Structure formats: structure tokens, C-alpha cells
C-alpha atoms as one frame of an Amber mdcrd trajectory, in Angstrom:
protein
   5.848 -10.167  21.518   7.183 -12.941  19.293  10.962 -12.817  18.866  11.503
 -12.543  15.126  15.122 -11.377  15.130  16.040 -14.502  13.164  13.938 -13.140
  10.286  16.359 -10.885   8.394  14.795 -10.585   4.924  11.305  -9.808   3.590
  11.501 -12.981   1.489  11.606 -15.062   4.674   8.365 -13.466   5.837   6.815
 -14.163   2.428   7.585 -17.869   2.638   5.960 -18.160   6.071   2.912 -16.170
   4.948   2.449 -18.456   1.963   2.192 -21.429   4.314  -0.141 -19.785   6.806
  -2.593 -17.723   4.721  -5.443 -19.435   2.818  -4.601 -19.777  -0.842  -7.180
 -17.339  -2.235  -6.061 -14.541   0.078  -2.357 -15.179  -0.375  -2.846 -15.229
  -4.152  -4.892 -12.027  -3.959  -1.984 -10.246  -2.297   0.863 -11.821  -4.234
  -0.186 -11.760  -7.891  -0.809  -9.466 -10.837  -3.027  -9.270 -13.893  -2.808
 -11.233 -17.134   0.762 -12.566 -17.637   2.006 -10.700 -14.523   4.861  -9.144
 -16.503   4.398  -5.695 -14.913   3.990  -7.287 -11.486   7.376  -9.004 -11.907
   9.056  -5.935 -13.434   8.068  -3.819 -10.436  10.479  -5.854  -8.347  13.147
  -6.873 -10.878  13.703  -3.375 -12.295  14.925  -2.207  -8.890  17.757  -4.723
  -9.042  19.188  -3.178 -12.215  19.881   0.109 -10.419  23.386   0.040  -8.930
  24.844   2.035  -6.040  28.143   3.914  -5.903  29.867   2.574  -2.819  31.976
   5.198  -1.025  34.670   4.606   1.596  36.505   6.524   4.321  33.437   8.682
   4.941  32.265   9.497   8.472  29.154   7.323   8.852  28.310   8.368  12.402
  25.045  10.037  13.510  22.872   8.745  10.666  19.208   9.663  10.314  16.431
   8.381   8.075  13.872  10.805   9.503  12.034  13.081   7.091   8.513  14.301
   6.313   5.701  13.220   3.998   3.149  15.993   3.304   4.381  17.722   6.421
   4.078  14.697   8.694   7.217  13.620  10.536   8.162  10.030   9.683  10.865
   7.702  10.988  11.779   6.829   7.402  10.318   7.847   4.014   7.904   4.923
   4.005   4.145   4.604   4.485   1.928   1.531   4.548  -0.057   1.370   1.323
  -3.805   0.768   1.151  -4.439  -2.914   0.495  -7.855  -4.526   0.163  -8.823
  -7.554   2.250  -5.932  -6.982   4.672  -8.075  -8.429   7.454  -8.159 -11.699
   5.536  -4.381 -12.117   5.707  -4.720 -12.201   9.509  -7.778 -11.510  11.647
  -8.212  -7.766  12.284  -5.240  -7.187   9.992  -5.869  -3.504   9.343  -5.988
  -2.772  13.067  -2.771  -4.688  13.684  -0.931  -3.005  10.807  -2.118   0.434
  11.937  -0.832  -0.232  15.453   2.545  -1.386  14.131   2.856   1.681  11.893
   1.915   4.016  14.741   4.517   2.474  17.058   7.206   2.625  14.366   6.461
   6.216  13.413   5.232   5.901   9.828   1.809   6.531   8.245  -0.805   3.822
   7.756  -3.331   3.964   4.910  -6.685   2.176   5.184  -8.332   0.911   1.993
 -11.972   1.464   1.104 -12.073  -2.315   0.531 -10.766  -3.132   3.999 -12.211
  -5.720   6.340 -11.894  -3.480   9.416 -13.838  -0.242   9.062 -12.655   3.341
   9.410 -14.281   3.409  12.826 -12.657   0.097  13.863  -9.172   1.438  13.125
  -9.823   4.813  14.751 -11.076   3.192  17.957  -8.255   0.627  18.109  -5.541
   3.264  17.652  -7.030   5.829  20.065  -7.929   8.046  17.106  -4.291   8.396
  16.106  -4.300  10.139  12.704  -4.113   7.783   9.749  -4.722   8.078   6.013
  -7.715   6.751   4.098  -7.802   5.565   0.485 -10.931   6.302  -1.529 -12.356
   4.550  -4.572 -14.873   6.513  -6.595 -18.206   4.695  -6.828 -21.291   5.429
  -8.887 -23.206   5.990  -5.635 -22.041   9.528  -4.872 -24.166   9.737  -1.708
 -22.198   6.795  -0.326 -18.919   8.492  -1.246 -19.968  11.684   0.523 -20.859
   9.739   3.652 -17.575   7.819   3.435 -15.619  11.093   3.286 -17.583  12.413
   6.261 -16.833   9.229   8.210 -13.133   9.693   7.442 -13.270  13.231   8.803
 -15.031  12.038  11.967 -12.376   9.343  12.480  -9.532  11.914  12.484  -8.145
  10.834   9.113  -5.380  13.302   8.250  -5.078  12.730   4.486  -7.254  11.295
   1.747  -5.624   9.089  -0.867  -7.701   8.998  -4.062  -7.011   6.034  -6.359
  -7.341   6.958 -10.041  -6.349   3.729 -11.800  -9.221   1.429 -10.861 -12.210
   2.651 -12.824 -12.405  -0.904 -14.139 -10.710  -3.953 -12.661  -7.819  -5.652
 -14.437  -8.230  -9.355 -15.157  -6.540 -11.183 -12.311  -6.598 -14.815 -13.303
  -5.799 -16.259  -9.878  -8.676 -14.392  -8.204 -11.073 -15.697 -10.846  -9.867
 -19.293 -10.505  -9.923 -19.117  -6.687 -13.430 -17.617  -6.561 -12.195 -14.829
  -4.287 -14.744 -13.733  -1.668 -14.777 -12.436   1.889 -15.432 -14.572   3.814
 -14.467 -17.546   1.622 -17.373 -19.547   0.246 -17.770 -23.027   1.821 -16.761
 -24.968  -1.293 -14.978 -28.308  -1.002 -11.779 -26.783  -2.403 -11.845 -23.922
   0.114 -12.693 -26.168   3.051  -9.817 -28.507   2.240  -7.416 -25.567   2.048
  -8.716 -23.998   5.265  -8.220 -27.313   7.058  -4.479 -26.808   6.556  -4.567
 -23.307   8.130  -5.661 -23.913  11.758  -4.048 -20.749  13.164  -5.810 -18.576
  10.581  -9.165 -20.268  11.250  -8.780 -19.938  15.028  -8.035 -16.232  14.775
 -10.956 -15.652  12.396 -13.369 -17.396  14.742 -12.521 -14.810  17.400 -13.318
 -11.663  15.408 -16.610 -10.360  14.026 -14.743  -8.652  11.167 -14.984 -10.945
   8.134 -16.401  -8.784   5.357 -16.088  -5.269   3.903 -17.127  -3.235   6.928
 -16.679   0.153   5.260 -19.494  -0.873   2.911 -21.778  -3.379   4.637 -24.422
  -1.516   6.621 -23.464   1.818   5.044 -24.270   1.468   1.335 -27.864   1.432
   0.166 -29.100  -2.003  -0.814 -26.251  -3.920   0.812 -28.033  -6.185   3.248
 -26.109  -9.448   3.020 -22.936 -10.899   1.586 -24.437 -11.790  -1.765 -25.745
  -8.262  -2.351 -22.392  -6.877  -1.209 -20.622  -8.853  -3.925 -23.057  -7.621
  -6.561 -22.729  -4.031  -5.325 -18.927  -3.920  -5.502 -18.955  -5.446  -8.986
 -21.310  -2.747 -10.216 -20.126   0.284  -8.299 -16.618   1.145  -9.532 -17.225
   4.140 -11.778 -15.698   3.950 -15.281 -16.584   7.611 -15.839 -14.129   8.892
 -13.207 -12.437  12.063 -14.511 -10.506  15.118 -13.356 -13.769  16.911 -12.602
 -14.457  14.269  -9.958 -11.023  14.931  -8.462 -11.953  18.595  -8.088 -15.299
  17.673  -6.505 -13.661  15.275  -4.024 -10.958  17.773  -3.104 -13.595  20.368
  -2.312 -15.772  17.913  -0.372 -12.778  16.611   1.608 -11.152  19.963   2.318
  -7.934  18.457   3.657  -4.703  17.054   2.293  -5.233  15.074  -0.901  -2.941
  12.416  -2.417  -3.539  11.095  -5.948  -2.563   7.468  -6.510  -2.036   5.703
  -9.833   0.027   8.159 -11.911   2.321   6.607 -14.553   2.560   9.369 -17.163
   4.111  12.848 -16.988   1.042  14.436 -18.613  -1.189  12.953 -15.918   1.309
  14.138 -13.316   0.871  17.673 -14.653  -2.901  17.295 -14.296  -2.356  16.165
 -10.714  -0.386  19.340  -9.989  -3.090  21.478 -11.594  -5.736  19.766  -9.444
  -4.139  21.196  -6.319  -3.264  17.818  -4.796  -0.575  17.708  -2.111   1.185
  14.576  -3.383   0.983  12.021  -6.159   1.947   8.365  -6.152   3.680   6.851
  -9.162   1.937   3.490  -9.215   0.653   0.749 -11.514  -1.496  -0.751  -8.750
   1.106  -3.374  -7.968   0.935  -4.748 -11.503  -2.710  -5.637 -10.959  -4.282
  -3.420 -13.623  -2.641  -2.879 -17.050  -0.202  -5.701 -17.658   2.527  -4.412
 -19.974   2.655  -0.981 -18.334   6.088   0.144 -17.122   7.281  -0.674 -13.642
   6.758   2.090 -11.129  10.485   2.625 -10.603  10.996   2.933 -14.388   8.253
   5.553 -14.625   9.425   7.517 -11.584  12.391   9.566 -12.905  10.516  11.307
 -15.750   7.597  12.195 -13.481   9.851  13.434 -10.687  11.792  15.546 -13.160
   8.606  16.989 -14.661   6.730  17.960 -11.476   8.918  17.170  -8.468   9.518
  20.825  -7.676   5.766  21.542  -7.538   4.292  18.535  -5.742   5.556  15.712
  -3.537   6.199  12.689  -5.726   5.993   9.254  -4.099   5.951   5.759  -5.573
   4.820   2.234  -4.804   5.199  -1.136  -6.477   7.927  -3.717  -6.007   9.494
  -2.247  -2.851  10.858  -5.237  -0.942  13.832  -3.749   0.875  15.374  -0.652
   2.352  17.683  -0.592  -0.654  14.614  -0.174  -2.885  13.503   2.742  -0.708
  16.950   4.319  -1.141  16.894   3.820  -4.918  13.458   5.424  -5.175  14.551
   8.349  -3.021  17.633   8.845  -5.218  15.439   8.942  -8.335  13.181  11.650
  -6.988  10.596  10.035  -4.722  10.006  11.931  -1.503   8.649   8.692  -0.061
   7.464   5.211  -0.937   4.526   3.048   0.043   4.837  -0.641   0.835   2.047
  -3.147   0.267   3.170  -6.733  -0.167   6.201  -6.301   2.094   4.030  -5.540
   5.115   1.346  -8.054   4.076   3.930 -10.855   4.136   4.809  -9.922   7.700
   1.156  -9.691   8.685   0.212 -13.023   7.129   3.185 -14.707   8.751   3.088
 -13.358  12.318   0.341 -10.760  12.702   1.276  -7.411  14.239   4.736  -8.645
  15.234   5.347  -9.579  11.603   4.473  -6.098  10.376   6.828  -4.611  12.944
   9.572  -6.967  11.819   9.034  -6.057   8.162   9.457  -2.371   9.054  12.569
  -3.112  11.097  14.122  -5.041   8.210  13.425  -2.264   5.711  14.695   0.426
   8.055  17.971  -1.347   8.800  18.621  -2.001   5.099  17.889   1.646   4.314
  20.150   2.941   7.082  23.133   0.721   6.249  22.884   1.142   2.473  22.695
   4.911   2.838  25.856   4.823   4.921  27.736   2.665   2.394  26.844   5.279
  -0.234  28.553   7.922   1.879  25.442   9.669   3.222  24.383  10.111   6.822
  21.022  11.810   6.267  18.147  10.812   4.009  17.651  14.466   3.025  21.057
  14.454   1.296  20.290  11.456  -0.923  20.118  12.179  -4.664  21.048  10.554
  -7.973  24.738  10.927  -7.282  24.603   7.861  -5.023  23.716   5.727  -8.077
  26.049   4.363 -10.724  25.488   6.337 -13.963  24.049   4.198 -16.739  22.288
   1.784 -14.384  19.035   3.782 -14.285
């Protein structure tokens, strides 16, 4: 495996990924909607939260191990569902799932992945993973997708609630985002500067949305696939659909996209096992609060009744610690692992996890705690959150 010990910060992985990933796919991962104010706040708001450093405390025998919906995890972190992951690096979902499995944290596969549910299950020897579901107008397709998840040994379903319609993402529009990229002069010139990416892509058959192509009615080629996805996100999604999906699934259910305490209460009433405080990485409603800013009120309102997690802006183990202190049982990382993947493939994902874990472990110790289960708001400086 590539020796990446010289990479000590997620930002270093990001810079390499920006050089190696084609522009449209890098921009897809590393951008937000409209002015990108919420996208930027997701990260910057973490930095305002200050730690209370403690000294002369026994820091020996530390542990970051905990559970997320009953699953043992090496640290309170899971890989978030991200669309087009297999366009950051060939077979990207498979590689990220393998890295997560080896590290001891959960991996979540997106509906809009390049590698299919079956691809990931086969490549990981049917090791349990999570699957993220978008609600489409074609309910027969959704039922079959849920059944495929069951057959693949998926252990939890993650239902995204905040993408009934798609936020305006200017960079994706300008870049003409598609999978695979269209052979325009602009794209061909950019791809000519990414030989490693092109070489890897030539050696995989996975270049489009394999959870959809060949499974959804009427999707016979890439052009019809594009039309289908544009038409299929269901703007009528409501809490009745959540109840229907929970019943159809029958297993552990996670609701993603909660930013308001009233919606958090509805999530509890739905019988879900966990909720994720999330603004979709700043890619939906620009001007919404950052996830970390929304977290404390939601955790206070429902944290005793349901596991509260968060995603958005997590770039370090210190961010994980801050979120845990403010009531999140766990966090999900998207861009942080995508930077590693785009830079170095599976080894890059592993390195991203190692970086986050070390930062979490050391920062926890400096705050006078040796176990993640003992972390609470008292490790933070009052008035900074």
C-alpha cells in the first residue's frame, strides 16, 4: 500500500485530489448551492467552538470506541452517502467500503452511486453496510431497491428527506455534470491532464449509475438515464412515505436531513432509530444554518429518545469531538473521505480515517478525557458555542 504517513492533514489530501480528479467531479464534491454561504459555514462554524484544555490528568488507556445504532465502531464516525463516488476514482464506492470495513467504521452507499449495491456486497464479502435511499416517483423501483438492499445484507437504511427538489448548484450546471463525462472539447482537454484517472476508468466497467441503469423501467441508455433522474425525485415526499418505507424495510432506519427541532420530533414519532442533523453539505438551501449550529437545539430536544448524529463540514478529529460534546452520538464524513479517495484511492481513504482518528484521540486527551463516552459539553469553553 502507498506510504502516506507524510500526509498529516485532510487539507493536504484535498489539494492532491483537486489536481488528480477531473474538474466536473471535483467541483461536484467540493461545492455548494447558490452563493455557497451554508457550505462555507458548515466548516467555519466548527472553528468558533473552543476547547477547555486540562493538565495533569492521567491520559493513559484512551479509547474512542463506541456504538452507532448498536453497531460497534472504532470511533463515532461513519462514511456518508455521496453520489458519483466512483467518478472520484474508479470503483470508488468499493474502495471506500473496503477501507471503512478494515478501519472498523460503517460505510453508507448512495442511491446515486456508480458501483451498485450488488457490486459493493460482492467486493466486501457481504460485510454489512448501510444504504441511503432517495424517494422516487416510481414506487415499484423503490420497492425493488429496498429488496435488493435486503438481499445484499444491508444492515441499516438511511432515508434522505431534504432532496425532494435539487438545489441550484452553479458549478454543476456550468460543468455540464454527467456520468460518464460527455466528450465535449472542454471535457476532453481537462481529461487529458488527468492520465491516472483515465487509465483507472478504462479498466472498470462501472461508469454510470448502476443502482438505476438496468433496474428502472425505461432506462435503456445514458440519455434516458439522465432524463429519468431529472424527473424522478419526488417533490411530494411526506411523513406518510417515511412510515411506508419503514414498514417495507423492516430494519433499522436512519432519517437524514433534519435541521429543525420540530422535524426532529416528527422523526422520533416515526419510530426511526437515528436522525442526522444535515443540510446536505450546503448543497440544498443556501442560507440555512450550518449543521453544527443546528445540532445543540435538536440534541437537547430529542437526544434522550433517539440517536442524534450530524454531518456537514467535518474535516478533522477535533470537529468530531466538538460534535460529540454538543450532543451528537456520531458524525458522518463526506468530503473528508472523498479527498482521500480522489487523491490516492483506497489508501487515501484509509489515510483520511487515520488522520481523523489521531486528531480525535489526542484532542480528547488534552481535554482531560480518556474515553469518548465521557465527552460532554464540559470539555468546551462556555460562550464559544
